[in-house]
Residue, then its C-alpha position, 0 to 999 in steps of 0.5 A: m499446488t500449495r494452497v496458501a493464505a496471506i494477510d497484509c495488515g497496514t495502517n489503512s487497510i487489511r487484505l487477504l489473498v488465498a491462492d494456489v501456488d505452482p511449485e515449479t513456476g511460482g505462479l499464483t492462482d487467486l482463489d479469493r482476494r479482498m480488502t477491508i478499510v479498518r484504519l488501524g493507524q487512526g491517531v497513532d502518529r499523534t498518540g503512539r497507541l492503537a485506538p480501541e475502536a481501530l483494533e475492534r474494526t481490525f479484529a472484525a475483519c480478521r474474524e471474517y477472513a478466518g471464515v474464508i481461510e477455513e472455507h478454502g482449506a489453506e495449508r499455510l497462513r502468514f500474517v504480516a503487519t506493517s507500519a501502524s502496529r510497528d510504531a504502537e506502544n500497545r501492539d501486544v494487544f493487537v498481537r494477542g487479538v490476532l492470535d486468538i482469532l486466526g491462530v497465528e501471531p502477526e509478524v510485525i516486520s521491518g520496513d526493509q522486509e516490507a520492501e522485499f515482499s513488495f518488490t517480489g510481488a510487484t515485479r515477478e511477472l514484469s520481466g520480458r514485457d515491452h518497454l519496461d527496462k530494468p532496474y525497477l523502482v518499486v514505490d509502495i505508498g501505504g497509510g503510514s509509510t512508503e517503501f522505495v525499492v530499486g532492483d533488477d531480478h533482486v533487491r539492490a537497495a530499499r528504504s522505508v520512510d514515514v510518509g503515507c496517505v493516512r499519516m500525512t493527512e492526520r499530520h497536515l490536513v486535520r484541524d479541530g478533529a476533521v479533515t480540512d475540506p478542501p485543504t489550504a495552500g499552506q497545509v498542502a505546502a507543509m505536506r509537500a515539504d514533509i514528503e520532500a524531506a522523506l525523499d531526501l532521506a530515502e535517496r541516501t540509501v536508494p538510488l531513486r534516479e537510476a531506475r528505468t521503470l517506476v512501478g507504483l503499488a497500493g490503494s493511492v496509486t491504483t485509485v489514481s489510475a482508476i480516476a485517470q481511466e475514468l472507470p465507471e467502477y473500480d476494476s482491478a483488471a483494467i488497473h493492473h499494469s496500466r500506465v499513467s503519465r506524470d502530467r496526468v498524475r499532476e492534473i489528478t493530484e491538483w484536482l484532489l487537493r482542491s476538491t471537497h469531500a463530496e466531490r471526491a466521494a462522487v468519483p465512481s471508482m473511489h473507495p469510501g475509506r480513501v476519500d479523505v486520504i487520497g489527496a495526500g497519497a496522490l501527492v506522494l506519488l507526484s513528488v516521487m515522479e518529479r524527483t526521479g524524472a519518471e515520465e509514467v508510472v506502471v501501476s500494479e495490483h500485485d504487491i506485498l500481499d503477493g510477495i507474502a504468498h510467495s514466501c509462504a509457499a517457499e516455506a511449505r517447500 
């Protein structure tokens, strides 16, 4: 076994996976998997810079993760940073801070690299499952961007576009420094138009409608699944490989976009850090399902983080 640690730092959250990797099968055995909402992308779409308070929240999580990695004795660590840190003018501050705390430089990867990791993490264990035909369309709805990947056993085409739950919320649903509660019909229409334009862009290089199975990743999708199942609390085991119909996604999205902050916060499976951005994330998912004609989405808890861990183990070999 090779013991590895993988960190995925996105626009909304930072996540850690410490796992043992079987060198023969490539199977992962989780030792520790955790997530912290840090909102690193706070204001980046508007200012082009990482906010000092967002950096400090992220560095605090890194210090916590450093202790976990040391406790488990991971042999290798890979830290991957995605949309927010890729876009920011002052990303050098972020890089220096991570290096000081964890001893590795964050790899500010391209959208295409992000898509490759997401596809590997999400589909590695899907082969042979009943009624999950190839090719897969993997859709990773992040805070700042969404990745679209079509492939069978390997990636055929991938594209990253700048629509994510945080970016769409900040761009369309914020007035006078606060999220509109609930959003107006005009705000939702403008957000939907932005998402549709991004789907047009993605379709130039990724054959979205050729896929036979839609696989949805990341917090917006997993939260929609938790709501669909009416879970009494967030339950990864119940969510992983669950299936949610397009009609149910539409019903949930419409409710999220007409609900108040208090109503969304009262959902028992809702992470407090997603309350204000979940409506935008759900709308991205619904838009993808309507564009592709997918009758259901297969929800995966395994995503870019698992792909990073696999790549870390491959390097060790």
